[in-house]
Backbone bond lengths (Angstrom), bond angles and torsions (degrees), N, CA, C in turn:
res aa  C-N    CA-C-N  psi(-1)  N-CA   C-N-CA  omega(-1)  CA-C   N-CA-C  phi
1 P - - - 1.464 - - 1.525 111.25 -
2 G 1.332 115.21 150.50 1.445 120.24 172.97 1.506 116.68 79.94
3 G 1.354 118.15 9.74 1.450 120.42 -176.97 1.509 112.84 -96.38
4 T 1.345 114.83 171.17 1.460 122.75 173.46 1.526 107.99 -116.47
5 Y 1.334 116.75 129.80 1.450 122.08 -175.47 1.523 108.08 -130.26
6 T 1.346 116.54 128.41 1.460 118.84 -174.34 1.523 111.20 -152.51
7 T 1.348 115.26 155.09 1.461 124.36 170.94 1.525 112.07 56.31
8 Q 1.352 115.74 54.65 1.449 122.42 175.96 1.536 108.20 -132.99
9 S 1.340 116.46 166.53 1.461 118.03 168.70 1.528 109.56 -61.65
10 Y 1.342 115.99 -46.64 1.453 122.59 173.71 1.523 107.45 -126.02
11 G 1.323 116.41 120.65 1.449 118.02 176.25 1.518 111.17 -60.62
12 I 1.355 116.09 -49.99 1.465 123.52 175.18 1.516 106.99 -136.44
13 F 1.335 117.05 129.96 1.465 121.95 178.37 1.528 107.68 -130.51
14 L 1.343 117.25 120.52 1.457 121.20 -176.10 1.520 110.57 -135.34
15 I 1.311 116.26 146.03 1.459 123.26 172.72 1.521 107.59 -125.57
16 G 1.325 116.62 124.06 1.459 120.00 179.03 1.514 111.17 119.66
17 S 1.302 115.72 -172.68 1.458 122.63 -174.11 1.518 110.12 -87.35
18 D 1.306 116.15 69.91 1.453 121.87 -173.90 1.520 111.51 -101.03
19 V 1.319 115.47 164.24 1.457 122.68 176.67 1.527 108.84 -116.63
20 V 1.341 115.80 124.82 1.456 122.52 173.61 1.517 106.15 -116.87
21 S 1.328 117.91 119.46 1.450 120.07 -174.70 1.522 110.97 -150.94
22 G 1.334 114.84 139.70 1.452 120.65 170.83 1.511 115.71 73.52
23 N 1.333 117.23 23.48 1.457 120.42 -177.56 1.525 111.80 -100.80
24 Q 1.327 114.55 169.70 1.457 123.18 169.87 1.527 106.87 -126.37
25 V 1.342 116.05 122.33 1.462 120.59 -173.44 1.527 108.32 -131.36
26 Y 1.343 116.83 124.10 1.458 118.65 -175.81 1.530 110.86 -155.03
27 N 1.340 114.51 160.08 1.471 124.02 174.09 1.523 113.69 58.25
28 S 1.334 116.72 38.34 1.461 121.97 172.19 1.527 108.43 -119.73
29 Y 1.344 116.21 170.72 1.462 117.95 177.29 1.526 109.66 -66.23
30 T 1.325 117.52 -54.57 1.461 122.07 170.05 1.523 107.50 -121.41
31 G 1.304 116.59 124.28 1.451 119.61 -175.98 1.521 112.54 -63.82
32 I 1.351 116.52 -58.09 1.463 122.02 -179.09 1.517 108.27 -133.22
33 T 1.323 116.70 128.51 1.463 122.46 174.34 1.518 108.80 -123.88
34 V 1.338 117.15 127.28 1.463 121.47 178.50 1.518 108.94 -135.31
35 Y 1.329 116.15 125.44 1.455 123.47 168.61 1.518 106.86 -110.66
36 A 1.321 117.64 120.00 1.463 119.93 -173.33 1.520 110.65 -124.07
37 A 1.328 116.36 128.34 1.455 120.98 174.91 1.520 110.69 -71.14
38 S 1.320 117.65 -37.47 1.454 121.75 179.93 1.520 108.76 -156.90
39 G 1.313 115.63 122.82 1.453 119.22 177.95 1.516 112.37 73.95
40 G 1.295 116.26 -150.70 1.450 122.34 -175.04 1.515 110.23 98.91
41 T 1.332 116.80 147.14 1.461 122.08 -175.08 1.516 110.50 -142.26
42 V 1.328 115.82 135.03 1.457 122.59 167.84 1.520 106.09 -121.12
43 S 1.349 117.67 114.13 1.456 118.93 -172.38 1.527 111.54 -146.90
44 N 1.335 114.21 155.55 1.463 122.26 171.30 1.529 113.04 52.04
45 T 1.314 115.87 41.08 1.454 122.42 -177.40 1.525 109.72 -121.55
46 V 1.309 117.37 145.19 1.465 123.59 176.46 1.525 107.75 -102.23
47 V 1.324 116.35 122.80 1.469 121.79 -173.90 1.528 108.36 -130.96
48 Y 1.342 117.41 119.86 1.454 119.47 -176.19 1.531 110.82 -156.24
49 G 1.334 115.27 158.97 1.450 121.63 172.61 1.516 115.02 71.41
50 N 1.327 117.85 15.96 1.464 121.98 176.11 1.532 109.25 -98.31
51 S 1.332 116.96 174.06 1.451 117.93 169.28 1.532 109.07 -70.14
52 T 1.328 117.50 -56.54 1.465 123.36 170.07 1.519 108.06 -114.67
53 G 1.315 116.85 133.19 1.453 119.40 -177.68 1.513 113.04 -72.69
54 I 1.343 116.87 -66.44 1.468 123.45 -179.15 1.516 108.07 -127.90
55 S 1.336 117.05 128.91 1.465 122.47 176.51 1.527 108.20 -124.70
56 V 1.339 116.76 118.71 1.463 120.57 -177.01 1.519 109.81 -132.41
57 S 1.317 114.84 147.60 1.466 121.41 177.26 1.519 108.39 -140.46
58 G 1.328 116.36 120.18 1.454 121.42 178.18 1.515 110.89 -105.29
59 Y 1.315 116.93 140.83 1.461 120.68 -177.30 1.523 110.43 -74.02
60 P 1.331 117.63 140.90 1.471 120.71 175.85 1.522 111.07 -59.10
61 S 1.318 115.20 149.44 1.470 124.63 176.91 1.521 112.76 66.11
62 A 1.331 118.55 9.29 1.457 121.72 175.09 1.518 109.10 -103.71
63 S 1.332 116.62 173.53 1.462 119.71 173.05 1.525 108.90 -63.87
64 P 1.329 117.61 145.33 1.467 119.14 -176.35 1.523 112.52 -63.48
65 L 1.311 114.88 145.17 1.457 122.02 167.42 1.527 105.99 -84.96
66 T 1.316 118.06 125.80 1.453 122.19 -171.59 1.527 111.53 -107.50
67 V 1.334 115.21 129.41 1.463 122.56 174.42 1.520 105.99 -116.32
68 S 1.338 117.94 109.97 1.458 119.44 -170.24 1.521 112.24 -141.45
69 S 1.325 114.35 144.64 1.466 123.31 169.70 1.520 113.62 58.39
70 N 1.331 116.45 34.24 1.464 121.19 176.33 1.525 110.92 -97.65
71 Q 1.332 116.15 154.70 1.455 123.30 169.91 1.528 107.07 -104.93
72 V 1.330 116.79 111.93 1.462 121.77 -174.24 1.522 107.74 -124.15
73 H 1.337 116.58 116.82 1.462 117.18 -173.30 1.532 112.31 -153.01
74 D 1.318 114.55 152.56 1.465 124.09 170.90 1.527 112.97 55.79
75 N 1.331 115.83 39.57 1.460 120.40 168.57 1.532 108.06 -90.88
76 V 1.324 117.21 157.82 1.465 120.16 -169.77 1.519 111.92 -70.69
77 S 1.339 117.97 -49.98 1.457 119.47 -172.96 1.525 112.84 -108.26
78 T 1.329 118.99 -54.35 1.458 121.99 -173.90 1.519 110.20 -138.46
79 G 1.335 115.44 135.08 1.456 118.81 175.06 1.511 111.84 -73.64
80 I 1.357 116.55 -61.73 1.464 122.87 177.41 1.517 108.42 -126.79
81 S 1.331 116.75 120.46 1.464 122.52 175.14 1.520 107.65 -109.71
82 A 1.336 117.61 119.39 1.461 121.57 -173.09 1.522 110.20 -134.54
83 S 1.320 116.09 136.66 1.467 120.47 178.18 1.515 109.32 -144.31
84 G 1.340 115.67 158.44 1.454 120.79 178.71 1.517 111.67 79.73
85 Q 1.312 116.03 -146.87 1.458 122.51 -175.89 1.532 108.91 -84.82
86 V 1.325 115.63 88.76 1.460 121.44 -174.53 1.522 109.85 -134.24
87 L 1.328 115.41 154.50 1.454 122.83 171.44 1.525 106.96 -128.90
88 V 1.323 116.13 115.84 1.461 122.52 179.46 1.523 106.17 -109.67
89 T 1.332 117.52 109.54 1.456 119.65 -170.14 1.523 112.37 -144.53
90 G 1.328 115.22 141.08 1.455 121.09 171.85 1.509 115.38 69.87
91 N 1.338 117.60 19.50 1.462 121.15 179.26 1.527 110.81 -92.03
92 T 1.321 116.28 154.22 1.457 122.28 169.94 1.520 107.57 -110.68
93 V 1.332 115.80 120.09 1.465 121.28 -169.70 1.520 108.38 -130.13
94 Y 1.337 116.96 118.89 1.450 119.28 -176.28 1.538 111.06 -154.08
95 G 1.339 114.90 158.93 1.456 121.25 169.09 1.520 115.82 85.47
96 Q 1.342 118.93 10.08 1.465 119.98 171.08 1.534 106.85 -85.33
97 S 1.323 115.91 78.16 1.455 121.36 -163.67 1.522 114.47 -106.85
98 S 1.341 119.06 5.92 1.455 120.10 175.75 1.523 109.68 -65.47
99 S 1.322 117.16 170.20 1.469 120.81 -176.14 1.522 112.33 -62.13
100 S 1.335 118.18 -20.64 1.469 121.62 177.14 1.529 111.39 -112.49
101 G 1.317 117.46 12.05 1.455 120.82 -173.30 1.523 112.87 -72.90
102 Q 1.332 116.39 136.93 1.460 123.11 177.57 1.526 108.87 -130.59
103 G 1.329 115.79 130.75 1.454 118.59 176.74 1.517 111.18 -64.92
104 I 1.342 115.96 -61.13 1.465 122.99 176.46 1.515 108.15 -125.59
105 S 1.330 116.80 129.95 1.459 122.51 172.46 1.525 107.28 -112.71
106 L 1.338 116.49 116.80 1.463 121.64 -173.39 1.519 110.44 -117.41
107 G 1.340 115.79 119.27 1.451 121.55 178.21 1.510 113.43 -111.15
108 G 1.302 117.48 19.94 1.460 123.13 -179.34 1.509 109.29 155.92
109 G 1.337 117.03 164.72 1.449 119.58 -178.83 1.514 111.77 78.62
110 T 1.325 116.16 -149.91 1.459 121.57 -172.00 1.522 110.85 -136.63
111 A 1.335 116.39 135.93 1.463 122.99 168.33 1.517 106.94 -115.69
112 T 1.331 117.41 118.00 1.460 120.33 -174.32 1.522 111.24 -143.86
113 Q 1.322 115.04 145.07 1.464 123.45 174.33 1.527 112.61 58.45
114 N 1.312 116.23 33.58 1.461 121.43 172.22 1.526 110.22 -95.43
115 V 1.327 116.46 155.71 1.463 122.64 171.67 1.522 106.60 -110.04
116 V 1.333 115.78 120.09 1.471 121.25 -170.75 1.523 108.40 -130.82
117 Y 1.336 116.59 117.49 1.460 118.63 -176.75 1.530 110.91 -152.00
118 G 1.339 114.97 157.98 1.456 121.07 172.97 1.515 115.08 68.83
119 N 1.330 117.59 26.44 1.457 122.28 176.64 1.529 110.07 -108.24
120 N 1.333 117.42 166.83 1.455 119.14 169.77 1.525 109.20 -64.07
121 E 1.320 118.22 -57.36 1.467 123.57 170.08 1.525 107.56 -114.17
122 G 1.316 116.11 125.58 1.454 118.29 179.40 1.518 111.85 -64.10
123 I 1.343 116.24 -63.05 1.467 122.54 175.56 1.518 108.48 -127.60
124 Y 1.331 116.73 124.85 1.463 121.30 168.35 1.526 106.58 -102.92
125 I 1.323 117.31 123.15 1.458 121.22 -175.69 1.522 109.84 -128.87
126 S 1.327 115.53 120.98 1.468 121.24 177.71 1.524 111.55 -113.32
127 G 1.321 117.79 -3.14 1.457 122.58 177.40 1.510 109.19 -169.53
128 G 1.343 116.28 153.07 1.451 120.17 -179.70 1.514 112.10 88.56
129 T 1.344 115.94 -155.31 1.456 121.91 -171.96 1.522 110.95 -134.92
130 A 1.329 116.03 132.87 1.463 122.87 170.13 1.517 106.96 -110.01
131 S 1.333 117.63 115.79 1.460 120.65 -174.19 1.518 111.30 -138.96
132 D 1.324 115.03 143.69 1.467 122.51 170.86 1.528 112.97 57.87
133 N 1.318 117.09 33.38 1.459 121.85 174.20 1.523 110.17 -95.78
134 R 1.332 115.99 156.69 1.463 121.55 172.12 1.523 107.55 -107.99
135 I 1.334 116.44 117.34 1.460 122.30 -167.62 1.528 108.18 -130.31
136 Y 1.323 117.28 114.10 1.457 118.90 -174.70 1.525 110.73 -151.99
137 G 1.333 115.62 156.62 1.452 121.48 172.72 1.510 114.74 69.41
138 N 1.329 118.13 22.88 1.459 122.57 175.69 1.533 109.31 -102.47
139 S 1.341 117.13 164.91 1.467 118.25 170.83 1.530 109.72 -64.45
140 I 1.326 117.27 -50.49 1.466 123.07 173.25 1.530 106.66 -121.74
141 G 1.319 116.96 124.50 1.455 119.27 -178.81 1.512 112.15 -64.82
142 V 1.354 115.96 -59.41 1.463 122.58 177.51 1.513 108.39 -130.63
143 S 1.317 116.75 128.30 1.460 122.72 173.62 1.521 107.23 -110.86
144 A 1.338 117.51 117.89 1.463 122.00 -171.68 1.520 111.11 -117.01
145 A 1.327 116.20 140.05 1.467 123.04 177.60 1.527 108.57 -137.87
146 G 1.343 115.38 167.95 1.468 119.67 177.85 1.514 111.44 64.85
147 N 1.339 116.37 -138.17 1.463 119.95 -179.57 1.524 111.51 -112.90
148 A 1.312 116.43 31.54 1.459 121.72 -177.90 1.527 111.21 -63.82
149 T 1.333 114.85 153.46 1.456 122.65 178.97 1.523 109.88 -111.18
150 V 1.334 115.78 131.28 1.457 122.67 178.00 1.521 106.37 -124.13
151 Q 1.342 117.58 111.71 1.464 118.70 -172.38 1.534 111.67 -145.08
152 G 1.314 114.50 142.43 1.450 120.77 170.68 1.514 115.75 69.44
153 N 1.328 117.82 20.66 1.458 121.07 -178.23 1.523 111.48 -93.84
154 Q 1.332 116.50 155.17 1.458 122.60 166.46 1.522 107.48 -98.54
155 I 1.325 117.23 117.12 1.458 122.41 -173.21 1.527 107.41 -128.68
156 Y 1.328 117.11 110.16 1.456 118.76 -171.37 1.526 111.40 -151.45
157 S 1.321 114.52 156.05 1.476 123.28 175.08 1.521 112.81 57.90
158 N 1.317 117.38 32.74 1.455 122.94 168.73 1.530 108.79 -99.32
159 T 1.325 117.75 171.41 1.457 119.00 170.41 1.522 110.02 -69.58
160 V 1.333 117.80 -49.42 1.473 124.71 172.52 1.521 107.24 -121.47
161 G 1.321 116.94 132.24 1.461 119.27 -179.64 1.518 112.17 -69.43
162 I 1.340 116.77 -66.94 1.469 122.89 176.63 1.514 108.31 -126.21
163 Q 1.320 117.17 130.22 1.457 122.45 173.58 1.520 108.00 -116.28
164 G 1.318 116.54 117.19 1.463 121.71 178.57 1.508 110.77 -103.63
165 G 1.337 117.32 127.70 1.447 121.78 178.23 1.505 114.25 88.59
166 A 1.316 117.33 26.37 1.467 120.20 178.53 1.520 110.91 -63.67
167 Y 1.320 116.37 156.99 1.467 124.40 178.42 1.534 112.07 61.85
168 N 1.343 117.13 18.58 1.468 122.18 -179.34 1.524 112.36 61.06
169 Y 1.334 117.10 25.65 1.471 120.23 177.18 1.520 111.91 -80.12
170 G 1.327 116.93 -15.26 1.456 120.29 -177.68 1.515 111.26 82.45
171 Y 1.333 114.68 154.28 1.462 120.16 178.63 1.511 109.68 -150.53
172 N 1.337 117.08 132.16 1.455 121.47 177.94 1.528 111.47 -141.08
173 G 1.317 115.25 32.33 1.458 120.01 -176.03 1.517 113.32 -95.13
174 T 1.339 115.50 -155.23 1.460 122.81 -174.23 1.518 110.74 -122.16
175 L 1.348 115.31 130.99 1.450 123.26 173.32 1.523 106.64 -119.02
176 S 1.333 117.69 108.84 1.460 119.03 -172.51 1.517 112.06 -142.61
177 N 1.325 114.73 146.15 1.465 123.08 170.99 1.528 113.44 57.29
178 N 1.324 117.05 29.31 1.456 120.95 175.89 1.529 110.03 -92.13
179 L 1.316 115.96 148.65 1.453 122.83 170.27 1.521 107.21 -102.34
180 I 1.333 116.47 111.25 1.463 122.83 -171.14 1.522 107.29 -122.79
181 Y 1.340 117.35 115.39 1.461 117.44 -174.51 1.524 111.98 -153.03
182 A 1.326 114.79 155.03 1.467 124.02 172.66 1.518 112.88 57.43
183 N 1.331 117.26 31.77 1.458 120.05 170.82 1.527 108.98 -85.15
184 T 1.310 117.40 149.67 1.460 120.39 -166.69 1.525 113.11 -72.11
185 N 1.353 117.25 -48.53 1.466 120.50 -172.85 1.524 113.17 -103.12
186 Q 1.314 117.68 -58.89 1.462 121.61 179.70 1.529 109.97 -134.44
187 G 1.329 114.30 143.62 1.456 118.58 169.61 1.519 110.61 -73.27
188 V 1.346 116.47 -53.75 1.467 123.48 176.33 1.518 107.74 -129.77
189 L 1.324 116.29 125.95 1.459 122.90 178.01 1.524 107.92 -121.29
190 L 1.335 117.00 117.79 1.458 121.99 -179.81 1.520 109.58 -108.85
191 E 1.344 115.75 124.15 1.455 123.11 178.05 1.522 108.43 -126.45
192 S 1.327 116.93 134.86 1.468 120.55 179.57 1.519 110.70 49.52
193 A 1.329 115.69 41.70 1.457 121.76 -174.69 1.519 109.61 -114.11
194 S 1.326 116.25 134.31 1.456 120.87 -178.50 1.524 108.98 -140.22
195 G 1.327 115.99 130.81 1.459 119.14 177.41 1.511 114.11 75.53
196 V 1.319 117.38 22.65 1.464 120.30 178.64 1.531 109.87 -70.81
197 S 1.328 115.86 139.31 1.450 121.36 172.21 1.527 108.22 -98.51
198 L 1.320 117.38 107.20 1.460 123.97 -179.40 1.523 106.55 -110.85
199 V 1.346 116.14 97.88 1.457 120.89 -163.58 1.523 111.26 -133.63
200 N 1.341 115.96 129.56 1.460 122.34 165.63 1.518 113.67 61.92
201 N 1.332 116.95 29.85 1.455 121.25 173.67 1.532 109.84 -89.02
202 T 1.320 116.62 152.27 1.455 121.79 169.60 1.519 107.40 -106.55
203 I 1.342 116.19 118.79 1.460 121.23 -175.45 1.521 108.04 -123.43
204 Y 1.315 115.85 117.14 1.463 121.45 179.41 1.516 107.65 -117.74
205 Q 1.340 115.47 114.46 1.459 120.79 -170.99 1.516 108.70 -137.33
206 P 1.339 118.13 81.95 1.466 119.18 -177.17 1.518 113.97 -67.48
207 V 1.343 118.05 -22.84 1.462 121.68 170.96 1.521 107.76 -128.18
208 G 1.346 117.11 162.35 1.453 119.56 -179.15 1.516 111.36 76.34
209 T 1.330 116.48 -150.46 1.460 123.00 -173.04 1.515 109.99 -125.37
210 A 1.305 116.53 133.90 1.471 120.01 179.63 1.525 111.11 -68.62
211 V 1.364 116.92 -55.39 1.474 121.69 -179.45 1.522 107.36 -133.01
212 Q 1.318 117.53 124.22 1.462 122.62 -179.12 1.520 109.84 -126.49
213 L 1.342 116.95 127.63 1.461 123.49 176.17 1.510 108.43 -110.65
214 Q 1.335 116.73 133.36 1.455 120.75 178.94 1.519 109.43 -153.52
215 S 1.341 116.11 175.69 1.481 122.75 178.49 1.512 110.62 55.08
216 Y 1.339 115.87 51.03 1.461 122.77 173.35 1.526 113.22 66.51
217 S 1.295 117.98 24.23 1.458 119.87 174.30 1.530 110.32 -69.67
218 T 1.331 114.43 145.61 1.467 120.47 177.69 1.509 109.32 -128.79
């Protein structure tokens, strides 16, 4: 804890139930990588200027690997990449603004109560749940694929609020109880989406389109 790590392939690389806290990690290929069998924490760390900021993978049926209260910004491709049994909470993630940049990429587990802004894609979610996040000022606020759940978020001032089925991956998940407003083009854009549950959202779209279905969406 408390160290500075820079200019490596991996700034910090750990396997197991480890604690990473209070560090500054920058200018590496991947800033922090953690594979945890059970538990593990990455918290209160500043991560920037890497290709990927934080990459974590938690094993199924184990205690969640927790990524919390970090400042993650201006990485080239992804701020936080998380898969498996993970909890991504209370982070501020911004500035992953390249054409492929993603603030948070979630392949399982939960992303909640994060502030995500100024990225190409705020949150890309292909599995798990994104809930109660504040997501604004991105090209796409939330990009959803598979059967991911997006619920209870504030999503505003993006070009597109939520895009379901991007990259022709398809989407059949749930979009519920979100507050979606003041996005430039579409509030909700569904592409290659079938069987989506779009329920109890508030969508305020004075310009553009509130809900748009295309590319054979049903």
